[in-house]
Rosetta silent file (secondary structure, phi, psi, omega in degrees, C-alpha in Angstrom):
SEQUENCE: MFDRMVQLAPYLGRVYDRSRPVWVDLNELYRHGFMGEQSSAVLLVRQHGLVVSGRVPGALHAWLRTEEGYWAGLVSFCIAGRAESTVPPLALEHLAPRGALRPRAPEERGREPQY
SCORE:     score description
SCORE:     0.000 S_00000001
   1 L     0.000  -50.798  179.204  168.417   89.465   38.938 S_00000001
   2 L  -108.585  145.192 -178.350  170.788   92.119   37.614 S_00000001
   3 L   -66.123  -31.987  179.335  174.500   92.260   38.458 S_00000001
   4 L  -142.361  166.054  179.737  174.324   95.976   39.101 S_00000001
   5 L   -63.043  126.868 -178.185  171.644   98.600   39.399 S_00000001
   6 L   -99.959  127.965  176.222  170.278   99.233   35.929 S_00000001
   7 L  -110.482  117.924  179.372  169.206  102.743   35.000 S_00000001
   8 L  -117.380  147.224  170.561  166.941  102.933   31.973 S_00000001
   9 L   -63.415  141.135 -176.391  165.307  105.899   30.327 S_00000001
  10 L   -54.168  -30.699  179.970  161.583  105.699   31.179 S_00000001
  11 L   -77.518   -9.518  179.140  160.653  105.159   27.526 S_00000001
  12 L  -101.625  -19.154  178.681  162.942  102.073   27.372 S_00000001
  13 E   158.838  176.972  177.533  161.778  100.240   30.466 S_00000001
  14 E  -142.677  126.353  176.521  161.363   99.949   34.178 S_00000001
  15 E  -103.043  128.842 -178.863  163.260   97.654   36.539 S_00000001
  16 E   -88.031  139.091  173.873  161.486   96.904   39.824 S_00000001
  17 E   -66.174  -39.107  178.425  163.335   96.916   43.143 S_00000001
  18 E  -122.085  133.808 -179.067  160.945   94.200   44.326 S_00000001
  19 E   -61.690  150.238  178.629  159.436   91.648   41.974 S_00000001
  20 E  -104.694  131.472  179.088  155.715   91.844   41.257 S_00000001
  21 E   -71.932  129.964 -179.178  153.605   88.663   41.545 S_00000001
  22 E  -136.920  163.666  166.031  151.993   87.755   38.216 S_00000001
  23 E   -98.275  135.971  176.031  150.272   84.888   36.445 S_00000001
  24 E  -106.414  118.485  179.020  152.108   83.674   33.347 S_00000001
  25 E   -86.192  101.384 -177.216  149.764   82.368   30.639 S_00000001
  26 H   -67.241  -28.554  177.146  151.799   79.586   29.036 S_00000001
  27 H   -63.565  -39.374  178.623  149.217   79.177   26.249 S_00000001
  28 H   -75.987  -41.339 -178.648  149.859   82.777   25.186 S_00000001
  29 H   -61.833  -41.985 -178.081  153.606   82.624   25.795 S_00000001
  30 L  -110.343   35.535 -172.973  153.993   79.482   23.690 S_00000001
  31 L   -63.884  -22.089  177.181  151.016   80.063   21.371 S_00000001
  32 L   -83.489   -4.134  174.264  153.010   79.176   18.284 S_00000001
  33 L    72.876 -169.994  178.818  153.704   75.810   19.866 S_00000001
  34 L  -117.877  158.490 -177.664  156.653   73.568   19.437 S_00000001
  35 L   -67.762  146.711  177.483  157.785   71.729   16.329 S_00000001
  36 L   104.825  169.156 -178.703  156.374   68.286   15.698 S_00000001
  37 L   -95.006  129.582  177.686  153.038   66.594   16.045 S_00000001
  38 H   -61.915  -40.624 -176.069  151.442   66.327   19.478 S_00000001
  39 H   -67.211  -14.984 -178.995  149.689   63.124   18.507 S_00000001
  40 H   -80.158  -11.266 -179.815  153.027   61.470   17.741 S_00000001
  41 L   -76.213  132.986  178.533  154.022   61.490   21.428 S_00000001
  42 L   -70.387  160.029 -176.751  153.542   58.155   23.128 S_00000001
  43 H   -55.562  -40.256 -179.454  151.318   58.009   26.201 S_00000001
  44 H   -59.574  -41.431  178.808  154.300   57.714   28.548 S_00000001
  45 H   -66.920  -42.707  179.681  155.719   61.021   27.228 S_00000001
  46 H   -63.923  -31.415  179.287  152.342   62.747   27.518 S_00000001
  47 H   -77.751  -31.555 -171.953  152.042   61.587   31.132 S_00000001
  48 H  -116.427   -2.823 -179.530  155.555   62.567   32.204 S_00000001
  49 L   -75.247  169.621  178.589  156.614   65.411   29.882 S_00000001
  50 E   -65.191  140.120  176.873  156.798   69.079   30.861 S_00000001
  51 L   -91.371  113.206 -179.193  153.446   70.871   31.078 S_00000001
  52 L  -118.495   40.509  176.134  153.668   74.011   28.930 S_00000001
  53 L  -139.175  166.414 -178.507  149.995   75.004   28.969 S_00000001
  54 L    85.733 -157.182 -178.816  147.704   76.721   31.441 S_00000001
  55 E  -129.926  142.985 -179.045  148.841   79.402   33.824 S_00000001
  56 E  -130.017  152.624  176.280  151.602   79.384   36.421 S_00000001
  57 E   -72.021  145.078  178.745  152.643   81.868   39.121 S_00000001
  58 E  -146.149  179.034  177.982  155.619   84.027   38.296 S_00000001
  59 E  -126.953  122.087  178.668  157.572   87.098   39.377 S_00000001
  60 E   -87.649  123.903 -177.407  157.824   90.165   37.132 S_00000001
  61 E  -103.049  -27.774 -177.153  161.226   91.834   37.447 S_00000001
  62 E  -165.613  156.434  166.346  161.102   94.482   34.725 S_00000001
  63 E  -109.731  130.123 -178.563  159.287   95.855   31.721 S_00000001
  64 E  -127.994  146.705 -178.891  161.575   96.371   28.733 S_00000001
  65 E   -94.556  134.093  176.090  160.904   97.923   25.323 S_00000001
  66 L   -85.045  167.842 -179.733  161.737   95.992   22.146 S_00000001
  67 L   -64.490  -22.087  176.676  163.165   97.678   19.078 S_00000001
  68 L   -84.258   -5.035  178.048  159.696   97.475   17.472 S_00000001
  69 L    96.272    1.115  178.704  158.251   99.412   20.425 S_00000001
  70 L   -80.158  153.613  175.345  156.456   96.502   22.121 S_00000001
  71 E   -93.620  135.292  177.279  156.638   95.969   25.882 S_00000001
  72 E  -126.707  135.155  178.344  158.111   92.695   27.167 S_00000001
  73 E   -94.185  131.175  173.287  158.089   91.592   30.782 S_00000001
  74 E   -86.141  112.351 -170.549  161.182   89.981   32.249 S_00000001
  75 E  -130.995  147.254  173.019  159.605   87.233   34.316 S_00000001
  76 E  -116.926  143.393 -179.485  160.739   84.175   36.256 S_00000001
  77 E  -162.813  169.997  178.330  158.554   81.105   36.757 S_00000001
  78 E  -118.392  144.627  168.492  158.689   77.319   37.036 S_00000001
  79 E  -123.528  155.831 -177.871  157.259   74.619   34.847 S_00000001
  80 L  -150.057  177.942  173.255  157.101   70.948   35.748 S_00000001
  81 E   -82.424 -179.374  176.715  155.622   67.656   34.690 S_00000001
  82 L   -65.855  172.301 -175.250  152.258   66.364   35.850 S_00000001
  83 L   -54.719  -38.283 -177.199  151.852   65.206   39.458 S_00000001
  84 L   -85.164   -0.609 -176.722  152.980   61.640   38.668 S_00000001
  85 L   -74.012  150.094  175.156  155.968   62.842   36.644 S_00000001
  86 L   -97.943    3.125  178.850  159.544   62.302   37.772 S_00000001
  87 L   -74.978  123.356  179.446  160.663   65.440   35.904 S_00000001
  88 L   -71.644  157.354  176.620  161.856   68.031   38.462 S_00000001
  89 L   -57.927  145.109 -179.116  160.547   71.628   38.229 S_00000001
  90 E  -115.254  115.552  179.547  162.438   73.777   35.751 S_00000001
  91 E   -82.667  130.028 -177.327  163.073   77.406   36.757 S_00000001
  92 E  -125.738  147.932  166.639  162.962   79.811   33.803 S_00000001
  93 E  -119.687  128.702 -168.256  163.665   83.491   33.190 S_00000001
  94 E  -145.376  147.927  166.692  161.913   84.658   30.085 S_00000001
  95 E   -87.636  124.927 -175.810  160.889   87.752   28.151 S_00000001
  96 E  -122.206  141.548  176.132  157.124   87.530   27.848 S_00000001
  97 E   -67.194  154.040 -177.583  154.705   89.622   25.803 S_00000001
  98 H   -51.559  -39.034 -177.427  152.332   91.849   27.749 S_00000001
  99 H   -67.825  -13.457 -179.433  149.357   89.619   26.869 S_00000001
 100 H   -93.378   -2.197 -175.795  150.917   86.614   28.624 S_00000001
 101 E  -121.249  136.438  176.272  151.147   88.350   32.022 S_00000001
 102 E  -136.362  139.842  176.919  148.413   89.236   34.520 S_00000001
 103 E   -61.581  145.330  173.705  148.810   90.624   38.055 S_00000001
 104 L   -94.839  124.789  178.140  148.149   88.148   40.866 S_00000001
 105 L   -70.213  153.204 -179.861  145.676   89.464   43.406 S_00000001
 106 H   -52.625  -38.852 -178.747  146.648   89.178   47.102 S_00000001
 107 H   -72.249  -13.772  178.395  144.011   86.487   47.679 S_00000001
 108 H   -91.807   -8.039 -172.065  145.497   84.425   44.803 S_00000001
 109 L   -73.626  -14.120  178.087  149.030   84.381   46.171 S_00000001
 110 L   -93.195    4.956 -174.646  148.539   81.320   48.344 S_00000001
 111 L   -98.655   13.909 -179.309  147.456   79.141   45.399 S_00000001
 112 L   -64.691  141.321  178.066  150.890   78.409   43.991 S_00000001
 113 L   -66.497  147.958  176.667  151.450   74.766   43.101 S_00000001
 114 L   -95.781  117.675 -179.020  153.723   72.801   45.412 S_00000001
 115 L   -92.163    0.000    0.000  156.559   71.174   43.445 S_00000001
């Protein structure tokens, strides 16, 4: 994840040696939505476009402090189209607000979607 070992003051963040399994709430992450009207998308696009809602499994790599004092999680996760879509999964690394991340319990770790 990082090119070299990062040392941060505790009040600025924490980088994990091993990633932590989390759920990423895409509704919260993208709650302001995207530009344009949803209803303007043709059925074919709605069937095969990227799914940016719901929750997906992710890996939390670090907590970092923003200049406003908020905590942001550095997280990696994949998004994809619906099952019938020909769009391949897209791997993302993103800063996510605390409210968009939830720990994944051990019994939930086998429920990741198969892409």
